[in-house]
C-alpha positions in Angstrom: -1.3 0.2 8.5 0.8 1.6 5.7 -0.6 1.9 2.1 1.1 2.6 -1.1 0.0 4.8 -3.9 -0.5 3.3 -7.1 0.3 6.3 -9.1 3.6 7.7 -7.6 4.6 4.4 -5.5 5.1 6.2 -2.2 4.2 4.9 1.1 1.2 6.7 2.9 1.3 6.0 6.5 -2.0 7.0 7.8 -5.4 7.8 6.3 -7.6 10.6 7.6 -11.1 11.3 6.5 -10.0 11.5 2.9 -8.6 8.4 1.1 -5.9 10.3 -1.0 -2.1 10.1 -1.5 -0.7 12.9 0.5 2.1 13.6 -2.3 0.3 13.3 -5.6 -3.5 13.5 -4.7 -4.2 10.3 -6.4 -7.1 8.1 -4.9 -6.1 4.6 -5.5 -4.2 3.1 -2.7 -3.2 -0.5 -2.0 -2.2 -2.2 1.2 1.4 -2.8 1.5 2.4 -6.5 1.5 4.8 -8.1 4.0 8.2 -9.1 2.7 8.1 -12.6 4.0 8.2 -15.5 1.4 5.9 -18.4 2.0 7.0 -21.9 0.8 4.4 -24.3 0.0 4.8 -28.1 -0.4 3.7 -29.7 -3.4 3.0 -33.2 -1.7 
């Protein structure tokens, strides 16, 4: 499951034992959201 670093914005593919960005070392990561748009009816 891909994650995105909230500091540098790069995608981190896999997480090992340490939860850190492999590029900048930042420890706060977020799950990448899908690109699908959801339409909701208001009836």
